[in-house]
PABAFI-875122 format. One record per residue (C-alpha): x, y, z; chain; residue number from 1. Coordinates in Angstrom, 1 decimal. Example, Ala and Ser with C-alpha at 12.3 -4.5 7.8 and 13.67 -1.06 7.14 Angstrom:
REM PABAFI-875122
- X;Y;Z;chain;resi
- 12.3;-4.5;7.8;A;1
- 13.7;-1.1;7.1;A;2
***
This chain:
REM PABAFI-875122
- X;Y;Z;chain;resi
- 35.0;14.9;-14.5;A;1
- 35.1;11.1;-14.1;A;2
- 33.1;8.5;-16.1;A;3
- 32.6;4.8;-15.1;A;4
- 31.2;2.3;-17.4;A;5
- 30.1;-1.4;-17.4;A;6
- 30.0;-3.0;-20.6;A;7
- 27.4;-5.8;-21.0;A;8
- 26.8;-8.5;-23.5;A;9
- 23.0;-9.6;-23.2;A;10
- 22.0;-13.0;-24.3;A;11
- 19.9;-13.0;-27.5;A;12
- 16.2;-12.6;-26.7;A;13
- 16.8;-11.3;-23.1;A;14
- 17.3;-7.8;-24.0;A;15
- 13.8;-6.6;-22.7;A;16
- 14.4;-8.4;-19.4;A;17
- 17.7;-6.7;-19.1;A;18
- 16.2;-3.3;-19.9;A;19
- 13.3;-4.0;-17.5;A;20
- 15.8;-4.9;-14.7;A;21
- 17.2;-1.3;-15.0;A;22
- 13.8;0.4;-15.4;A;23
- 12.4;-1.2;-12.3;A;24
- 15.3;-0.9;-10.0;A;25
- 15.6;1.5;-7.1;A;26
- 18.4;4.1;-7.6;A;27
- 20.4;4.9;-4.6;A;28
- 22.5;7.5;-6.4;A;29
- 20.3;10.5;-6.0;A;30
- 22.0;11.6;-2.6;A;31
- 25.5;10.3;-3.3;A;32
- 28.1;13.2;-3.1;A;33
- 29.7;13.8;-6.4;A;34
- 27.2;11.9;-8.5;A;35
- 26.3;13.8;-11.8;A;36
- 24.3;11.4;-13.9;A;37
- 23.5;7.9;-15.1;A;38
- 22.6;6.5;-18.6;A;39
- 21.9;3.2;-19.8;A;40
- 23.1;2.9;-23.5;A;41
- 22.0;0.3;-26.1;A;42
- 24.7;-0.2;-28.7;A;43
- 24.2;-1.0;-32.5;A;44
- 25.6;-4.4;-32.0;A;45
- 23.1;-7.2;-30.9;A;46
- 23.0;-7.4;-27.2;A;47
- 25.6;-4.5;-26.6;A;48
- 24.7;-2.4;-23.5;A;49
- 26.7;-0.1;-21.5;A;50
- 25.8;1.6;-18.1;A;51
- 27.6;4.8;-17.6;A;52
- 27.8;7.1;-14.5;A;53
- 29.4;10.5;-14.5;A;54
- 31.0;11.9;-11.3;A;55
- 32.8;15.1;-10.2;A;56
- 36.0;13.1;-9.6;A;57
- 37.6;9.7;-9.4;A;58
- 37.5;10.0;-5.6;A;59
- 33.8;10.6;-5.5;A;60
- 33.4;7.4;-7.5;A;61
- 35.6;5.4;-5.4;A;62
- 33.9;6.6;-2.2;A;63
- 30.6;5.5;-3.8;A;64
- 31.9;1.9;-4.5;A;65
- 32.6;1.7;-0.6;A;66
- 29.2;3.0;0.4;A;67
- 26.1;1.6;1.7;A;68
- 24.3;3.1;-1.3;A;69
- 26.6;1.0;-3.7;A;70
- 25.8;-2.2;-1.6;A;71
- 22.1;-1.6;-1.6;A;72
- 22.0;-0.8;-5.3;A;73
- 24.0;-4.0;-6.4;A;74
- 21.8;-6.3;-4.3;A;75
- 18.7;-5.7;-6.3;A;76
- 18.3;-8.9;-8.1;A;77
- 20.1;-11.3;-10.5;A;78
- 21.0;-11.1;-14.1;A;79
- 21.8;-14.7;-14.2;A;80
- 20.9;-16.2;-17.6;A;81
- 20.4;-12.7;-19.0;A;82
- 24.2;-11.9;-19.7;A;83
- 26.6;-14.0;-21.7;A;84
- 29.4;-13.2;-19.3;A;85
- 30.4;-10.7;-16.5;A;86
- 30.4;-6.9;-17.3;A;87
- 33.6;-5.3;-18.3;A;88
- 34.3;-2.3;-16.2;A;89
- 36.1;0.7;-17.9;A;90
- 37.1;4.0;-16.1;A;91
- 37.7;7.4;-17.8;A;92
- 39.2;10.7;-16.5;A;93
- 38.1;13.7;-18.6;A;94
- 40.8;15.4;-20.3;A;95
- 38.6;18.1;-22.0;A;96
- 35.0;19.0;-21.5;A;97
- 32.6;21.2;-23.6;A;98
- 29.1;22.0;-22.5;A;99
- 26.3;23.4;-24.7;A;100
- 25.8;27.1;-24.2;A;101
- 22.8;28.2;-21.9;A;102
- 19.8;28.7;-24.0;A;103
- 17.1;31.2;-23.3;A;104
***
């Protein structure tokens, strides 16, 4: 498993604008090979957000970054004035994984 994150610092008072931009966007991830999940996380610190995608492998993630789906997804509007600076990308390779047991 491979996880890619973008860490955002949202300008004070612009949190709802930021969240709405994610809620109203079109996702192009559903048919991307190797994509597992997406989450937008809101931190405890003011203006702290993280977008997180989970992939089957680093290669699946890298292939997506070179795809038309990536280009289309990232052309969907501007966050100018919403962020205090550029997002910070962080990449993680899973060392251990544990899943909840199947429940009846």
